[in-house]
C-alpha positions in Angstrom: -25.8 -11.3 -14.4 -24.6 -12.6 -17.7 -21.6 -14.9 -18.0 -19.2 -14.9 -20.9 -20.3 -18.5 -21.7 -23.7 -17.1 -22.6 -22.2 -15.1 -25.5 -22.2 -16.8 -28.9 -18.7 -17.9 -29.8 -18.5 -15.7 -32.9 -19.3 -12.6 -30.7 -16.8 -13.1 -27.9 -14.4 -10.3 -27.2 -12.4 -8.8 -24.3 -14.9 -7.1 -22.1 -12.2 -4.7 -20.8 -12.2 -3.1 -24.2 -15.9 -2.0 -23.8 -16.2 -0.9 -20.1 -19.2 1.1 -18.8 -19.3 2.0 -15.2 -21.5 -0.1 -13.0 -24.1 2.2 -11.3 -27.0 1.7 -8.9 -30.5 3.2 -9.6 -29.3 6.5 -8.2 -26.3 6.9 -10.4 -23.8 6.1 -7.7 -20.7 4.2 -9.1 -20.4 0.7 -7.7 -17.2 -1.5 -7.6 -17.5 -3.2 -10.9 -18.4 -2.4 -14.5 -20.7 -3.5 -17.3 -19.4 -4.4 -20.7 -21.0 -1.9 -23.1 -21.0 -4.5 -25.9 -22.4 -7.7 -24.3 -23.8 -6.1 -21.1 -22.0 -8.6 -18.9 -21.7 -7.3 -15.4 -18.2 -7.7 -13.8 -18.3 -7.4 -10.0 -15.4 -7.2 -7.7 -13.2 -10.3 -7.6 -11.8 -10.9 -4.2 -8.0 -10.7 -4.7 -5.3 -8.6 -3.2 -4.9 -5.4 -5.2 -1.4 -4.6 -6.5 0.7 -2.8 -3.9 2.9 0.2 -4.6 5.9 -2.1 -5.4 3.9 -4.2 -7.9 2.7 -3.6 -11.5 -1.0 -3.3 -11.7 -2.5 -6.3 -13.5 -4.0 -5.9 -16.9 -7.8 -5.7 -16.6 -7.6 -4.2 -13.1 -9.8 -1.2 -12.4 -8.2 2.0 -11.1 -9.4 5.4 -9.9 -7.2 8.6 -10.3 -6.1 10.1 -7.0 -5.8 13.6 -8.3 -6.0 15.6 -11.6 -3.6 14.1 -14.2 -2.3 16.8 -16.5 -0.8 15.8 -19.9 -0.3 19.4 -21.0 -0.9 20.6 -23.7 -3.0 17.6 -24.8 -5.5 16.8 -22.0 -6.1 16.6 -18.3 -8.3 14.2 -16.4 -10.2 15.0 -13.2 -9.5 13.3 -9.9 -11.8 10.3 -9.3 -12.0 9.3 -13.0 -11.9 5.5 -13.5 -10.5 3.2 -16.1 -9.1 -0.2 -16.9 -5.5 -1.1 -17.1 -4.7 -2.2 -20.7 -0.9 -2.5 -20.5 1.4 -3.1 -17.6 5.2 -3.5 -17.9 8.3 -1.9 -16.5 8.3 0.3 -19.7 4.7 1.3 -20.0 1.4 1.3 -17.9 -1.8 2.4 -19.7 -5.2 3.1 -18.2 -8.1 3.3 -20.6 -10.6 5.8 -19.2 -14.3 4.9 -18.8 -15.5 8.3 -19.9 -14.4 10.2 -23.0 -11.4 12.5 -22.4 -11.3 15.5 -24.7 -7.8 15.6 -26.4 -6.9 12.0 -25.5 -8.3 10.5 -28.8 -4.8 10.2 -30.3 -4.0 7.8 -27.3 -7.2 5.8 -27.5 -8.6 7.6 -24.5 -5.8 6.3 -22.4 -3.5 7.9 -19.9 0.0 6.3 -19.8 2.9 6.2 -17.5 6.6 5.6 -18.3 9.6 5.4 -16.1 10.3 9.1 -16.8 7.1 9.9 -14.8 8.8 8.7 -11.7 12.0 10.7 -12.1 11.2 13.1 -9.2 10.0 10.5 -6.7 12.3 10.0 -3.7 13.5 6.4 -3.0 15.5 5.0 -0.2 17.6 3.0 -2.7 18.8 3.5 -6.2 15.6 2.9 -8.2 15.3 0.8 -11.3 13.1 1.9 -14.2 10.5 -0.5 -12.9 10.6 1.1 -9.5 10.0 4.5 -11.1 7.0 3.5 -13.3 5.3 1.6 -10.5 5.8 4.4 -8.0 4.5 7.0 -10.5 1.4 4.9 -11.3 0.5 4.2 -7.7 1.1 7.9 -6.8 -1.5 8.9 -9.4 -3.9 6.0 -9.3 -5.5 3.5 -6.9 -6.5 0.0 -7.8 -10.1 -0.3 -6.8 -10.8 -3.7 -8.3 -8.4 -6.5 -9.3 -8.4 -7.9 -12.8 -11.4 -9.9 -14.0 -10.7 -13.7 -14.2 -13.3 -14.1 -17.0 -11.2 -12.2 -19.5 
């Protein structure tokens, strides 16, 4: 496995911008990814994944729980994976590992805003942050925490 220190200083970059799924010899997806630019393998880092009341950390890996439909632009199949690139109470973005036809305008990302959580039931008056976190965690599952090397 390569480490970021092995990359010449003038070629350093954020590996999360170039993710390729980490697969075994039989094509099964493993819990991790390989940077498509420097070929650094990023395994699981043992941390507690974000819970439904927390924002997902930037750099975390997530898998879609069901089909995400952004009609009329694109839809993404259940099980698709990506990397969290933005995470705030205003916007959460997940850059998908595989090309999504129609998502080019959004840099191959699916995004959530507080409006995506408008129809989720809460047992208290929700804040905008409550709504966006609930919408993201309803649609996606964190499968790997953020990479401490980035």
